[in-house]
N, C-alpha and C positions, 0 to 999 in steps of 0.2 A: 252730247248732239248739238249742242249748239255749234260746235267747231266743223261739224259735217254740215250746216247749213239748217239746223232746224228752226223752224219759227214759231213753235208751239201752236200749229192751227188746229191741234186736237182732233186731227181725224185720221190718227195713226192705225188705229184699228177698221177704217173703212176701205183701205186701199185707193185712198183718194188726196194722199199726202201731197201737197201743193211743191214743195221743195224737191218732192222726189227722194226724199229720206227714207220713208218708212211706206214704201209700195212695193211691190211685184209687178207692176203696171209700166211696160217699157216705153209707152208714150211719157209718160208721168217722170220715168226718171232718165229719159235721154240726155238731160241737161246736168246731170249731176257729174262733176267732172272729177273723177276716181283718184286720178293722180294728183290735183289740188286738193282736195280735201283729206286725202291720206296723210298730206304733209301737214296739214292744218292741226289734226286729229295728233300726228306725231309731237308738233310743238306744243298745243295745247299739253300734252300729257307730260311732256319734259317742263314746262313752266310749272306744271301743279306739283312736280316732283322737286323743282328747285325751291319752289315757298314753303312746302313741308320741311326740306332741310334748314332753310333758314330759319322758321318756326323753332324748330326742335334747335339748333343753335342756341337760338335767343332762350329758350328754356334751359339752358345747359345740358341738354341731351344730346345723344351721339346715334340713336335708333330709333325707330316709330314704336318698337317694342317697349320702351322705357317711358312711353308718352301713357299717363294715366289720369282718372278723374281729377286727380289734385292739381292736373297744370290745366285745367279747363275753367274759366274763371266766366261767371254770369251774373247780370245785375239782377236783382230780387227786388230792390228798389231803388228809388231816387238818390238815395243816399248811401245804398249799402251793396256790396259784391260778395260773391263766396263762390269757393270752388266747388265743382259738380260733387266732391265725394263729403261736402259738408250738407248739400243740399240733397242727397238721395242716399239710400241705405242701398247697400250693394252685398250679393250672397258673399259668402266665404267660398274659397275652392273646395269643391267635393261636398258644400253643403246639402245640396239637393240627394245625392248618394248616401248619406250617412244619418238620414231620417229626416226628421220634420223640421223644415226651415224655420229660423225667427222669424224671417221678413214677413210681416203682417199679409201682403198681397199673395204672398207664395206659400206661405201657412194654410190661407184660405182656398187656394184653388190646387193645392197640390195632392189635398185627401181627395179630390174627385178627378184627379189625372186618370186617365186609363192606359195601359200599354199597349191595348188591341184597337184603339180609333183616336182620329183627331177631331171626333167630334166635339163641340163646346158642351160643359155640363147644363141640364136641363134648364135652370133658371136663365141661362146667358142665352140659351137657344131661344126662348118664350121673348125675351127683351128684344131680340134679334127680330122675331116676327112682328113687335109691334112696330116697328121702324118700318116694315114694309107694308103697312096696312095704309 
């Protein structure tokens, strides 16, 4: 969005985008130079892919599919860093299909999941309503 000229005016939903990026209003979008912006988007995307390739190579990887939580390091305190696989518990492949998962969050909510609805469990819906009051 930045490469298109977005200035984060937070008016995307109002059709009053000052930069003309998120509007259907011809008057607001008339200064949007599509040829220039398409080149900017292309170069931004190209540079993003180059940066990804450099990071993968630095990790000794050849393809993004090889990237895993063990490669992403996060500072957890002033003097400690851990990889994401040390910080978070991940589900094993097919774990949700093969019975009740061991992961605490999934084991709690999996019992309440429904195949016919995306509605949240009753206690979550009640919590949601308290935030809207």
